[in-house]
N, C-alpha and C positions, 0 to 999 in steps of 0.2 A: 503493500499500500504506499510505503514512504517514496518509492521511486515514481508511483503514479501521481502522488500529490506533487512531486517535483517537476514532473513533465507538466502537469496542469498549471502550476505557478510560472512556468518559462512561457507556456501558451498565452495564458491570460495576462500576464505582466509584459510580455513581449509586445501584444496587441496593444495594451495601454501606452507603453512607451512610443510605439509607432503612431497611434492616433493623437497622443498628446503633442508629439513632435510636429505633426503635420498641421496642427491647429494652433500652436502656441504663439506663432508670429502673425496671425491671422485673426485677431479677436473680432474685427468688424464683419468678417464672412460668418464666424460662429454666432455673432449676434442677431445677424440676418436670418441664419437659419433657425436660431432659437424664436426669434419673433414670428417666424412664419408658422409656428405651431398654434399661435394665438391663444396661449395658456397663461402667460405672465404679464403683469404690468410691464410696461415699457421700463420704468425705473429699475427694474430687477434684471433685465434682459443684459444690458452691457457689462455690469459686475459679475454676472454668471458667466459670461462668455469669457471675461478676464480669468475668472477662478478655475473653470473646468479643466483647461489644458494642463497648468501646473499640477493640479490634483491628480489627473490621469498619470502624468509623469511620476509624481511621488510615489502613487499607489504601484505604478508598474515596477518602479525600482525596487521598493520594498518586497514585492511578490518575487521577482527574478531572484534577489539575493536571500531572500527568507528572512527578513527582518520584520518584526511587527506582524507576522504573517496572520494570525488569527483575526486581528482589528483591521488590517489593511484588506483582507479577503472579505470579511463582513461588510467593510465600506463599499468595496467594489459590487458585491452582491446587490446592495442597496442601490447603488448608482445605476447598475444596469436594470434593475427593476423600474426605477423611475423613467429611464429612458424607454423601456418597452411600454410603460404607461403613456408616455408622451406620444409615441409612434402610434400606438394603438388609437389614442384619441384622435390624432389627426386622420387615420384611416377612416374611423367610424363617422367623423364629420365631413368626410370626403374633401378634406384640406391637402392639396398637392404640396405639402411642405418637403423641403429640402432635407434629407437625412442629416447633414451636416457631420456624419460620423469620421469622415477621413479628410476634412479640411476643405479649403476652397475649391479643389479640383474634383471633388465628390458631387456628382450631379444626380446620385440616386435619391428618388422619392421616397417617402414614407409608405410603408406597404406591409402586409401580413407577414411576408418571409422576415422582413427586419425585426418585427416584433418577436418572432420565433428565435431568431439569432440572440438578441437582447436576452430573451428568458433564458435561452441554452447558456449563455455566459453567465448569466446571474446563478444558474444552477451549479455551474463548473466553480464559481466562487464560493458558493456555499459549502460545496464539496471540500475545496481547500480549506475553508474555516473549520469545517468539522474535524478533518484528519490532519491539520497542521501540526509542525511545520514542514514534515516531509524530509526527504534526503537533501544533503548538501546545503542545508539551511544555517544562516547565521544565528538565528533564533536557538536551534539544537546547540551549537557550539558555545554560544554565551551561557545557555543553561547547564552544560557540562561544566564549564569553567566556574561558574557560580557555585556549583555542588562540591567542586574540589577545594574551594576556598573555605568551605564550612569545617 
């Protein structure tokens, strides 16, 4: 199980690093995508567009190295569930919102397959949280070092 958790950490963490990197220098594009869902007041959209990419980068980094694994993966699970709900909302309301998942070059529109992918990623993050930290995790190394010091 430890190696499976490691593989899932690399998969989900790597995806977050990629999506965060693609969006971090383009908050205006992400803000437009967020506004296109018509869920949030305008005053919230820009701060959220500025905050999301660094959070994705931080959580992705933590998952890849296995640091704060349980809290990072639980946070990522919640984040993907929010993404899935937002996309589902746009689909149900027939709003042709831009997904915004992979930065300004992403022309994909919100649809049910995107909801499924976000829900599947949330489930993977939940599995990581449940069985963390997995192999080759800094959490495990620090835990062993702390036990030795006692």
